[in-house]
Each structure stands twice: as C-alpha cells, then as structure tokens.
C-alpha positions, 0 to 999 in steps of 0.5 A: 146290771151293767159293767161300769168303768170309771176313769179316775180315782179322785174324789169324783171317780171314787164317789161314782164307783161307790154309787154305781156299785151300790146300785148293783153295777159291776164296777171297775176303776182305772187310775193313772196314778199309783194311789187313789184319791187324786188331789185329795190323796195323802202322802207321808210328809216327814211322818205326817199323813197329809194332802198334797193339796189343801182341802177344807169343808164349809158349812154349806157342803151338804153333799159331803155330809150326806156321803159321810153319813152313808159311809158311817163317817158322820162323826169324823167331821170336826169344826174350827173357828178360823180367821183370815188375814191380809198382808199388805204394806209390809204388815199383817192385818186381820181380815174377813169380819166387819171390824177388821174391814173397818180398821184396815188402813190399806184403802179408803173408808168408802172403798172398805164400806163398798167392799163390805157391801159386796161381800154381804150381798154376795152371801145372800144372793141365790141366783147367778145367771145375771152374773154369768156374762160379766167379768169379775173385774166389771162386777167388783168394780161396779160394786166396790169401786176401782180402788178396792178392785185395784188394791184388794182383788187385782193382785190376787187375780194377777198371781192366780190367772196371769194373762186371764186375770181380767176375764174371770167369770163374776159368777165363779167369784161370787160362788167362792165369796158365798161359800165362805161367807155362809160358813160362819157362826156369826158375822164375827166367827168363821167356821171351817171343817175338816175330816178327822184324819184328813181327806184320806179317811174318806178316800180309804172308806170309799175304796173299802166299800167299793171293794166290799161290793165287788168293785175293783180299783186298778192303780197305775192303769191309765186309760189310753183309749175309750173304745166304741162300736156303732156309736156306743161305748164298749170299753176302755183300753189301758197298757194293762189290758182292755176292760169291757164296759156298758157304761163309762164315766170319765173324770180325767181332766178335759185336756186329755179327753180328745186324745183318749176318746178319738171317736168323739165328733170333732166339734165336741173335741174342740169344746174340750180343748177350748177349756183353758187350765192353770197349773200349780206348784203347791209347796208344803212346809213343816215348821217349828213355829206358827207363821200367823194366827190365821188359817188363810192369809191373802197377800197383796204386796210387791215382791211376793209372787203368790196370792196367799198362804194357808196355815193348815194347822190352824184348821186341823191341828197336827198330831205332833203339834207342828205347823203345816203351811201350804204356799200355792204357786198358781201359774200357766205351765208355760211360766218359767217357775213351773220348771224351776227345781224344787229347791229354788221354789222352796227357797223363794217361798220360805223367803215370803214366809219370813217376810210375813213373820221375820221370827221364822228362820231356816232352822225352823224348817223341819221338812218341805215338799213340792207337789205339781199339777199341770191342770189344777184350776180351770179358767172360767171366763164370762159365758163359761156355762155355755162353753162346757159340753154336756156331761152326756156325750153323743157316744151312748153310755159315755159320760165325761166330767171334770172339775170345770163341770162344777161351774159356777162352783169351784173345785171341791169334794162336795161338788165332786160327790154331787156330780158323781151321784148324778152321773150314776143315776143317769146310767141307762137313761138316754145316751148315758 
C-alpha cells in the first residue's frame, strides 16, 4: 500500500482519489478551495443548488456511465431531447438539424450544404491525427468555404479565443462537433443528459466513498510545494502542514505547476508555462420567463460580445420551475472586462438576453451571479499534442495532468474520470 496525495478535488482529483482508495492506497486529497468539486461544484443560487459552470452529459460519455455504475448512481442519469438555436440578423433561428440548416437565411445555400457535409463527416470520423497540424480555420474553410467560416464560425472563435482565434486546432474542434453529433437519437433529435440533482450528486458520492475507504479530504489546503528527494516525490507542503507521499497525482492547472514543483527540470517547467489559457466570467440568471425554447444558442450578431447562451433549465428542469440561464464571457484575464464589477457584467449580459427575447425585462430577474476562473479553457493550437508534457514526470512517483491533457477532447467530467483512473493504474509503474 502506498501513501497517495492527490492535489485538487475537482472531478479528476476526486475520481483519482476514489480509484486509489479502492486499490488499497492510503489517500489524502488537498483542495485549495473551501469545497470539493472544482468546476463541477454547486452553490446556493437563491435557493437553487446549481453548478457555477454548466455541465451536460453526451451519449458517448462512457467513462461517466461506468463510474456512476460503480457508485450505485446509474439510475440518476436523466436524458432530455434538446435543441439548438442561432441568433443572427436580429432574429432567433432554429439550428442543429438538417431542416433548420436548409431554412437558415444567413448564408447561401451552397454554404449551408457544405456546412452540413462537414458536420455529417465529422460525426463519423474516427481518427484525428490528420487534423492535428491543421488550424480549425483552414479545415473549416476547406470543407465549408470562406462564407460559412466567416459567418458561422469566426464570430464564435473571436469571442472565445480573441487573439488566438485563427490558430485553434482542427482536431480539438472536430471532437466537439463529433461529441454533440453522436449524442442524437436521430438526425432530427439531439439528446443530452444530466445527473439527477446535478454534478453535486457525483461529487458528494465520491467524497462519501473516499471517506468510507479511509481517505481524507482537506479543504482550504492549497499545495504550496511538491517535495522531492533523490529524484523521487516525498510529499506535499501546505500552509496547514506537510503530507508525506509515495505517489502524488497533481490535477492543478498547469500555470501553477512550475512554482509548485520547483524540482522539475527547467525544460519541463517551460513546457507547462508555454500552455496558454483563457479565463471566463460565467454569469447565471434566474428568471421568471424562458428566454428561448433551446438549450444552447450560438450568437453571431454585431454588438453582442458573448458567443452564446445556455438555457440550462431546458435541459434540467428546476424544482421551482424557474428559468436558469448561463452567459459565459470567455476572455484573456488581461481583457478589461475580466476586471469589471459584477453589476456591470450583469447589466450588459441582461441586455443581450433582452435582445434575444424583448419580452424579458428587469422585473423578470429573480437572481444573478458571476463566477470567475482565471484558467478556464486551454488554448489548443495546431500541433498541441506534441506540446503537452507526458503525464509521468521525471520525478519518480509524480504524475501531473489538468484539463488540457484531455486533448483532443474538451474539458468534461467523462475525460476527467477516464484520465484519473489511468493515473491510478500507473502508480508503481516505472517513474510513476
């Protein structure tokens, strides 16, 4: 039995701790925040328990289903027929199925047909190596044409990646298209899922099982240094004391790695620090009225500086019947809006909601909230696979991964639990 310290109590950290405890290791989890869950953690939003950052499940998320089965939570999965929309030209249009695409007036017929062909081929493609060195701009333009890229994709890229917008990996975009495209009952019916009670149901059960197996979770205990001796990890220092370890699994964001693991070789530190990230200010609104009939609405409209809104209550009905809407502002943390006061962001985001549905007014707002993350979205450029360091580090017993290690998959609970299990299985193998 090894003493295993897991840094971070997000979905990946908790899943790693669960699997390590199940394998018989003595497990300690160190979490910088005041509660477990990371981006999946809930908070009390005017009497409603909900995530600060939206999550949903797709039909291909097998690692999630496997973990839920292990935790006796398989019957907590719920599935909903969801729809997409696109707001452009001052109007809300249906989106995401062949008929909606053919009826959409915003681009020419040939652009619509080529866009549909790209989506169709992407959902059936299995390999991504040929896309790895291409940019999404190049790939989409080659398949769908300049018009479709300029009108349907570029506005979304610009408002999520800013200066990086023209240099995003085609492989990364393809996996997003594929994941949603394969979460369909038919060409005309998208089906997305959620866990009954939200992500907190999974977080709570993982914490419960970790505790039952003797593991300990220390909250408000940020790792300040991973300690090594003779090329091997020996433990983790925090403001609350030192935790000895034979193995350490770090799930902290890569920008923190170089400072927290000073004994890494400089070339490894440089690789972590070369990974760029985008921040997010994720706004939540509780409203008396529905904004649209859709779960997800892409926005390609002058004067609206968010790439879309997520009407979460069209996926997961709220106990009180209220409407819950997420409005994510992705941006570099150097952007002036990242430092805006909450009220200013709320006022602007509400003005966008009103443009989508003029029947909404200030009187319909029951509550609002702003959640911020400095490192919310890794920027995955062409060739990103070669940029990611190996999970196993040169320090024996130390493994490091965060959400960018899911590449070409995007951030998500399914990829978190998959990689967590793999890291636990590697404990004791080679340098791990």
